[in-house]
C-alpha positions as CSV (number, residue, x, y, z in Angstrom):
1,M,98.7,123.6,121.6
2,R,99.7,122.1,118.3
3,V,97.2,121.8,115.5
4,L,97.3,119.8,112.4
5,G,95.1,121.3,109.7
6,V,94.1,119.5,106.6
7,D,92.6,120.6,103.4
8,P,91.4,117.6,101.9
9,G,91.9,116.7,98.2
10,L,92.8,113.9,96.1
11,T,95.2,115.6,93.9
12,R,96.7,118.0,96.5
13,C,95.7,117.5,100.2
14,G,97.1,120.5,102.0
15,I,98.8,119.8,105.4
16,G,99.8,122.5,107.8
17,V,100.9,122.5,111.3
18,V,100.9,125.4,113.9
19,D,101.6,126.0,117.6
20,G,100.1,128.5,119.7
21,G,97.9,129.2,122.8
22,P,96.4,131.8,125.0
23,G,98.4,135.0,125.0
24,R,101.1,133.5,122.5
25,R,101.5,134.4,118.8
26,A,100.8,131.3,116.6
27,S,103.9,129.9,114.7
28,L,104.5,127.7,111.9
29,V,105.8,124.2,112.6
30,D,105.5,122.8,108.9
31,V,103.4,123.0,105.7
32,G,103.3,120.8,102.6
33,V,101.0,119.0,100.5
34,V,100.4,115.3,99.7
35,R,99.9,114.8,96.0
36,T,98.7,112.0,94.1
37,P,98.4,111.4,90.2
38,A,95.0,111.8,88.8
39,S,95.8,108.6,86.6
40,D,96.0,106.3,89.8
41,E,92.9,104.5,90.9
42,V,91.0,106.2,93.8
43,A,92.0,103.4,96.2
44,Q,95.7,103.9,95.5
45,R,95.2,107.7,95.9
46,L,93.4,107.4,99.1
47,R,96.0,105.1,100.3
48,A,98.5,107.7,99.5
49,V,96.7,110.4,101.2
50,S,96.3,108.2,104.3
51,E,99.9,107.6,104.5
52,G,100.8,111.2,104.1
53,V,98.7,112.0,106.7
54,E,99.8,109.3,109.2
55,E,103.4,110.3,108.6
56,W,102.6,114.0,109.4
57,L,100.8,112.7,112.6
58,D,103.7,110.3,113.7
59,R,106.4,113.1,113.0
60,L,104.9,116.2,114.3
61,R,102.5,114.7,117.0
62,P,99.7,117.4,116.9
63,D,97.3,117.8,120.0
64,A,94.3,118.1,117.7
65,V,93.4,118.0,114.0
66,A,91.2,120.3,111.9
67,V,89.6,119.0,108.7
68,E,87.7,121.2,106.3
69,K,84.0,120.1,106.1
70,V,82.9,119.3,102.8
71,F,80.2,121.5,101.4
72,S,78.1,121.1,98.2
73,Q,79.9,121.8,95.0
74,A,78.7,121.7,91.3
75,N,80.9,118.9,90.3
76,V,79.9,115.6,92.3
77,R,83.3,113.7,91.6
78,T,85.2,116.7,93.1
79,V,83.1,116.7,96.2
80,M,83.4,112.7,96.5
81,G,87.1,112.8,96.3
82,T,87.3,115.7,98.8
83,A,84.8,114.0,101.1
84,Q,86.9,110.7,101.0
85,A,90.3,112.3,101.6
86,G,89.0,114.3,104.5
87,A,87.4,111.0,105.9
88,V,91.0,109.4,105.8
89,A,92.4,112.2,107.8
90,I,89.4,112.0,110.4
91,V,90.1,108.3,110.8
92,A,93.8,108.6,111.2
93,A,93.3,111.2,114.1
94,A,90.6,109.3,115.6
95,R,92.7,106.3,115.7
96,R,95.1,108.2,117.7
97,G,92.4,109.5,120.2
98,L,93.0,113.3,118.9
99,P,90.4,116.0,119.1
100,I,88.9,116.7,115.6
101,G,87.6,119.9,114.5
102,L,85.3,120.3,111.4
103,Y,85.0,123.6,109.7
104,T,83.3,124.9,106.8
105,P,85.3,127.0,104.5
106,S,83.3,130.1,105.3
107,E,84.2,129.6,109.2
108,V,87.8,129.3,108.3
109,K,88.0,132.3,106.2
110,A,86.0,134.2,109.0
111,A,88.4,133.3,111.5
112,V,91.6,134.4,109.7
113,T,90.3,137.2,107.6
114,G,87.3,138.5,109.4
115,S,85.0,137.8,106.4
116,G,83.5,134.5,105.6
117,R,83.7,135.5,101.8
118,A,87.3,136.1,101.6
119,D,89.2,134.7,98.4
120,K,92.2,132.5,98.3
121,A,94.6,135.4,97.9
122,Q,93.1,137.1,101.0
123,V,93.3,133.9,103.1
124,G,97.0,133.4,101.9
125,F,97.7,137.0,102.6
126,M,96.5,136.6,106.3
127,V,98.1,133.3,107.0
128,T,101.4,134.8,105.8
129,R,101.0,137.9,108.1
130,L,99.5,135.9,111.2
131,L,102.4,133.3,110.9
132,D,105.0,136.0,110.1
133,L,106.1,134.1,107.0
134,A,108.3,135.7,104.3
135,E,105.7,134.6,101.8
136,A,102.4,132.8,101.4
137,P,102.8,129.1,101.1
138,K,102.1,127.5,97.8
139,P,100.1,126.1,96.5
140,A,96.9,127.5,98.0
141,D,95.9,124.2,99.5
142,A,99.0,124.5,101.9
143,A,97.8,128.1,102.9
144,D,94.3,126.6,103.5
145,A,95.6,123.9,105.5
146,L,97.3,126.6,107.8
147,A,94.2,128.7,108.0
148,L,92.2,125.5,109.2
149,A,94.9,124.7,111.9
150,L,94.6,128.5,113.0
151,C,90.8,128.3,113.0
152,H,90.9,125.3,115.4
153,L,93.6,127.0,117.4
154,W,91.5,130.0,118.3
155,R,87.9,128.3,118.1
156,G,88.4,124.7,119.2
157,P,89.1,125.0,122.9
158,A,86.1,127.4,123.3
159,L,83.6,125.0,121.4
160,A,85.1,122.0,123.5
161,R,84.4,123.9,126.6
162,M,80.8,124.7,125.6
163,R,80.0,121.3,124.7
164,A,81.4,119.9,127.7
165,A,79.4,122.0,130.0
166,D,76.3,121.2,128.1
167,P,76.3,118.7,125.6
168,R,72.9,120.1,124.2
169,V,74.6,123.4,123.1
170,R,74.8,123.9,119.5
171,V,77.1,126.5,118.0
172,A,75.6,128.6,115.2
173,D,77.5,128.2,111.9
174,P,78.1,131.7,110.0
175,R,76.1,130.3,107.1
176,G,72.8,130.5,109.2
177,S,72.5,126.7,109.8
178,R,73.3,124.8,113.1
179,A,76.7,123.1,113.7
């Protein structure tokens, strides 16, 4: 399975693609960041993020897309931009009929490090080890995108099977709320 992970943001939108499957070690396909100037209008920035995500989807043809689920932050302006960039990625994947996984930061951290409270350095370290890379992807947004892709690679198929078996099944979120 090939998964494209998106760590949404208006200034830096991390994008990473991994391949993997049952009994196979995950491998890096590509990783990068779509950047937009803070001086541009929001509409221009969202268009640039959209075009970047579309290009990655067209070029690498993933089987699924994983996007970080926006959570509350102190800075409303930042959370709005993050949510808008995430929505752009979700729409691009939906247009192609791709399955979409939405994961909270704590779910992603728990999947790749074993702790939902891991810091960025720990996530970068584990992504580097799990994908057998020479060094951690930079900036952290790129490593976070790969962590999202890994999270979906490992959790997405099981969640899909559970929901297909019984649509009423709800999976517990590590923060204690229901997903």
